[in-house]
C-alpha positions in Angstrom: 96.2 105.8 126.5 97.3 104.8 123.0 98.2 101.1 122.4 100.8 100.0 119.9 99.2 97.2 118.0 101.1 97.1 114.7 102.4 93.6 114.3 100.8 92.5 117.6 98.4 89.6 116.7 98.2 88.0 120.1 94.6 88.9 120.7 93.4 88.4 117.2 91.2 85.4 116.3 92.8 82.8 114.1 90.0 83.1 111.5 90.1 86.9 111.2 89.6 87.9 107.6 91.8 90.2 105.5 90.2 93.0 103.4 90.7 91.0 100.2 88.6 88.1 101.6 86.2 90.2 103.6 85.2 92.3 100.6 86.0 89.8 97.9 83.7 88.9 95.1 80.9 86.7 96.4 81.2 87.6 100.0 77.9 88.1 101.8 77.9 91.4 103.7 75.6 93.8 105.5 76.3 97.5 104.7 75.1 100.3 107.0 74.8 103.4 104.9 74.9 107.0 106.3 71.2 107.3 105.1 70.2 104.9 107.9 69.5 102.1 105.6 71.1 98.6 105.9 71.7 96.7 102.7 72.4 93.0 102.5 73.9 91.3 99.6 76.9 89.7 97.8 79.9 91.8 96.9 80.2 92.0 93.1 83.2 94.3 93.1 85.0 97.1 95.0 87.6 99.7 94.1 88.8 103.1 95.3 85.4 104.6 94.4 83.1 102.2 96.4 81.3 98.9 96.7 79.0 97.2 94.2 76.5 94.8 95.8 74.1 92.3 94.4 71.5 93.4 96.9 69.0 91.0 98.6 65.8 91.6 100.5 65.3 90.0 104.0 64.0 86.7 102.4 67.2 86.5 100.3 65.6 87.4 97.0 67.6 89.6 94.7 66.5 93.3 94.5 69.0 94.6 92.0 72.5 96.0 92.0 73.5 98.8 94.3 76.6 100.9 94.1 77.7 102.6 97.3 80.4 105.2 97.3 82.8 104.7 100.3 81.8 108.1 101.6 78.2 106.8 102.1 79.2 103.7 104.1 79.3 103.7 107.9 80.0 100.1 108.5 80.4 96.7 106.7 79.7 93.5 108.5 80.3 90.0 107.3 77.4 87.6 107.0 73.9 88.3 108.1 
């Protein structure tokens, strides 16, 4: 059964983000890569090629910058 949801915002939460805010510069995200590794960090930039992260270890210390092509990403979650 296919549901028609374009324009239907009845069930959406009021605080649901848009892509520009969700993947905007400075947003903290957790990225699940196809390699099985989860990366945490702040979005530096994103474009049609992929996502650039200021990666952090579990304690919050910076570990360097990571570029992830979109094809290598399974899921992106907000916060951590």
